[in-house]
C-alpha positions in Angstrom: -37.2 -158.3 -249.3 -34.0 -158.5 -247.2 -32.4 -155.2 -246.2 -28.7 -155.1 -245.3 -26.8 -152.2 -243.8 -23.1 -151.9 -244.5 -21.3 -149.7 -242.0 -17.7 -149.9 -241.1 -17.9 -148.0 -237.8 -21.1 -147.5 -235.7 -22.1 -143.9 -235.1 -21.4 -143.0 -231.5 -24.0 -141.6 -229.1 -24.1 -137.9 -230.0 -24.4 -135.0 -227.6 -26.4 -131.9 -228.4 -24.2 -129.7 -230.7 -22.4 -132.7 -232.2 -22.6 -134.5 -235.6 -21.3 -137.7 -237.1 -19.5 -137.1 -240.4 -17.7 -139.2 -243.0 -15.7 -138.1 -246.1 -12.5 -138.1 -248.1 -9.7 -135.7 -247.2 -9.2 -133.3 -250.1 -6.8 -130.7 -248.6 -5.3 -129.9 -245.2 -3.2 -127.1 -243.7 -1.5 -126.5 -240.4 -2.2 -123.3 -238.7 0.2 -121.8 -236.2 -0.9 -119.5 -233.4 0.8 -118.1 -230.3 -1.0 -120.8 -228.3 0.3 -123.7 -230.5 -1.0 -125.1 -233.7 -4.0 -126.9 -235.2 -5.1 -128.5 -238.4 -7.8 -127.3 -240.9 -8.9 -130.2 -243.1 -11.3 -130.0 -246.1 -13.5 -133.1 -246.5 -15.6 -134.1 -249.5 -18.7 -135.9 -248.3 -20.5 -138.4 -250.6 -23.0 -137.0 -253.1 -26.7 -137.8 -252.5 -27.0 -139.3 -256.0 -25.2 -139.6 -259.3 -26.6 -136.2 -260.4 -25.5 -134.2 -257.3 -22.1 -132.7 -256.3 -20.4 -134.0 -253.2 -20.6 -131.8 -250.1 -17.5 -129.9 -248.9 -16.9 -129.1 -245.3 -13.8 -128.0 -243.3 -13.0 -129.4 -239.9 -10.6 -128.2 -237.3 -8.5 -130.6 -235.1 -5.6 -130.4 -232.7 -3.9 -133.4 -234.4 -3.8 -134.3 -238.1 -6.7 -136.6 -239.1 -5.1 -137.9 -242.2 -3.6 -137.0 -245.6 -5.3 -136.0 -248.9 -7.0 -139.1 -250.4 -7.6 -140.7 -247.0 -11.2 -141.5 -245.8 -12.1 -140.1 -242.4 -15.1 -140.8 -240.2 -15.7 -139.2 -236.8 -17.6 -137.0 -234.5 -17.5 -133.2 -234.7 -18.6 -130.4 -232.4 -20.7 -127.8 -234.2 -19.8 -124.2 -233.2 -19.8 -120.9 -234.9 -20.3 -117.2 -234.5 -22.7 -114.6 -235.8 -22.1 -112.1 -238.6 -24.1 -109.2 -239.9 -23.7 -106.7 -242.7 -25.7 -103.9 -244.4 -27.7 -105.2 -247.3 -28.3 -103.3 -250.6 -30.7 -100.3 -250.4 -34.3 -101.2 -251.3 -35.0 -99.8 -254.8 -38.4 -98.5 -253.8 -37.8 -97.0 -250.3 -34.0 -96.7 -250.1 -34.1 -98.5 -246.8 -30.9 -100.4 -245.9 -31.8 -103.6 -244.0 -29.2 -105.2 -241.7 -28.6 -108.9 -242.7 -27.8 -111.4 -239.9 -26.1 -114.7 -240.7 -23.7 -117.1 -239.1 -20.3 -118.8 -239.8 -20.4 -122.4 -238.8 -17.3 -124.3 -237.6 -16.8 -128.0 -237.1 -14.2 -129.2 -234.5 -13.2 -132.8 -234.3 -14.0 -134.4 -231.0 -10.7 -136.0 -230.1 
């Protein structure tokens, strides 16, 4: 059985904290700050199979990576920051447990 692999762009050598991502641009917006501006772009990644929903991620970039409907492939740096909040009181003991989580950010390696 012959196995063929179709890939338009080879994945680059990734560094720790990086990922290779591909998807279709759904939305984008330009954010302005006192230090300049950057782009936030929402990508839809391919669904795993015909019964699954496509994944949705947001990437940040200094320059526009395309317009809605365009396909984009590239390397992103994975960053983020911690968050925590008080959970609901335990019905048995009344104890409130602190919940720790994280917000993940993907920044385009330009």
